[in-house]
N, C-alpha and C positions, 0 to 999 in steps of 0.2 A: 839354233841361231835366232829364231823368232823370240824364244824365251829370253835370250840375252838382250835383244832389242827392246822388248817390253820392259824388262827389268831396268835397263839403262834409262829408258824414257821415264819410268816411274821415279827413279832416283833423281834424275835431273829436275823433274817437276817438284819433287820434295825439297831439293836444295834451293830452287828458285823461290819457293814459298817461304822457306826458312830465311832467305836473304831479305825478302820483303818484310817479314816480321821483324828481323833484326834492324832494318832501316827505320821502321816505325818506332821501335823501342829506343833507338839511338836518337831519333828526332825528338821524341817525347822527353828523353832525359836531358837533352841539350836545352830545349825550350823551358822545361821545368826548372832547370838550374838558373837560367838567366832570369826568369820571372821571380824566382825566390830572392835572388840578389837584388833585383830591381825594387821589389816591395819592401825589403828590409831597408834599402837606401832611402826610399821615399818616406817611410815611416820615421826614420831618423831626421830627415829634412823637415817633416811636419812638426816634430817635437821641438827641434831647434828654432823653427819659425815662431813658435809661441813665445820665445824669449824676447822678441822685438816689440811685443805689445802686451800691456798688463790686462787688456780686455779679453784676451784669448784664454780659453780654459782647457786646452788640450794637454792634460797632465797625466794621462793614464799610462804612458809608456808604451812599450812594444806589445803588439797584439799578434801572438803566434798563430792564432786561428785564421786571421786575415791572410798571413803569409802562406799558410797551408792551402788555403783556397786558390791562391794564385799559382802555387806549385802544381796542384792538381789540374788547373786550367792549362798550364804549359804541357804537362805530361800527356793528358788525355784529349786535349782539344787543339791547342796551337800547333804543336809539333806534327802530329799526324795529319791535321787538316792542310797545312801549307806544304808538307812534303807531297801529299797526294795531289793537291791543286797545281803546284808548279811542275810536277811530273806530267800531269795532263797537258799543261801549256806547252811543255817541251815536245810532247808527242804531236800536239795539234799544229804548232807553228814552227817546230824545229829548234835546233840549238844554235844556228848560225846567228852571229851578233850583228846583223845588218840593221840599218836604221828602221826600215819598214817592220822587221820582225820585232825589234825592241819596242817600238811604239805600239804595235798590236798587243804584245804581251802586257805592256804597262797599262794600257786602257782596259783590257779584260781583267787584269788583276785588281785594278782599282774599282771598277764598276760592276764586276760580276763576282769575283772571288771574295773581295773585302766585306761587302755589306752582310752576306749570310754569316760570315764569321763574327761580326759584331753582334748580330742578333743572338747567335749561339752563345757568345761569351757573356753578354749581360744577362741572358736567360740562365745560363749556368751559375753565374755569380748570385743572381737573385734567389735561385733555388737553394744554393749552398748557404746563403745568409738567412734563409727562411723569411725572405722579404714578403710583406703583406700583399703587394701588388706587383708581381713580376712583369706583367705586360706593360704597366705604366712605367716601370723602370726602363724597359726596352724602348718605349716610345720617347721617353725623355732623353736618354743618353745616346742612342744610336745616331740620330741626326747630327747632334753636336760633335760627337767623336768622328763621324764620317767626314764632316766638313774640315775638321782639323787634320784628319788623315789625308785629305786631298792636297794639303800643303806639304805633307811630310813624305808620304809613301811613293808618289810618282817618281821623285828624284831617286829615292832609295832603290826602286825597282828598275830604273834605267841603269843604275850601276850594277844591280843584280844581274840583269839579262845581258849586259854588255861585257862585264869584266869578270864575273864570278863563275867558276866552273860549276856544272850541275851538282857534283858531289859536295861542294862547299856552300851551297845555297842555304841550307837550313842553319848552319853555324852563322853565316853572314846575316840572315834574317833574324836569328836569335840575338845577335849583337845590336842590330837596329831596334829590335823589340826591347832591348834593355832600356833604351831611352824612351821608346814609345810606351812600354808597359809602366814606367814610372808615372807618366801622364795618365794612363788608364787607371792605375791604382788610386791615384789622387782623385780623379774624377769619380770613380765608383764609390770611394769612401765618402767623398763630399756629398754625394747623392743621399746617403743614408745616415750620416752622422754630423749634425750641426756643430759638434765640438771641434771638428777638424777645421783648421783655419782656411779661409778663402783669401785668395790673393787680393781681391778688391778691398778687404778689410784692412790691408796694410798700406793702402794708398794714402 
C-alpha cells in the first residue's frame, strides 16, 4: 500500500512537472509566432515607408536574421517570462476580478514585472546583434520604451485581469504584443541602423 502511494505520488509529481514544461513550451511558441509575424509586418511597413521620400535609403529588403532574433526572443524570453510572472500575480493576489485586485495586479505588472523584461529584452537583442555597447543600448532604449509602455500596457492589463481567463492570458498578451512588438522592433532597429526611416523625417 505504501509502495502504491509513493508510486502514485511520484507519478503525479512527474505529470505536474510535464504540464509545467508543456505550458512553458506553449507560451514560447505562441509568443514566438506573434513576434515573428509582427517583425515581418513592421519590416514591410518600413520598406513601404521609404517610397514616400526620395531621401530615404532603406532599400535592402527583408532581413530574415532580424526576424529570427525576435522569434527567439518570443520563444525563450517573452512567453516563459510572462507566463511565470502572471502565474505569480494570480497566486499572490488571487484571480477574482475585483477593482482592488485588478489595480494591484496592473500596478505590479507595470512597475515590477515590465522593467526587468525590457532590460532582458534589449540585452538579449544587443547580444544577438553583436552590439558594440549592450549596456548603452539598454540605457538608451529602456526608459523610452517604458514610458511608451505606461500609456499602452496598463489598459491592456486591466482588460487582462478583468475579462481574460488565466488559461487565455498568454494568447491575449501575445495578441497585444503583436502591436507592441511592432513598435519594439522598429525602435530596436532604429537604434542600430540609420538607414531605417524615422517618423520625424517624414514630417
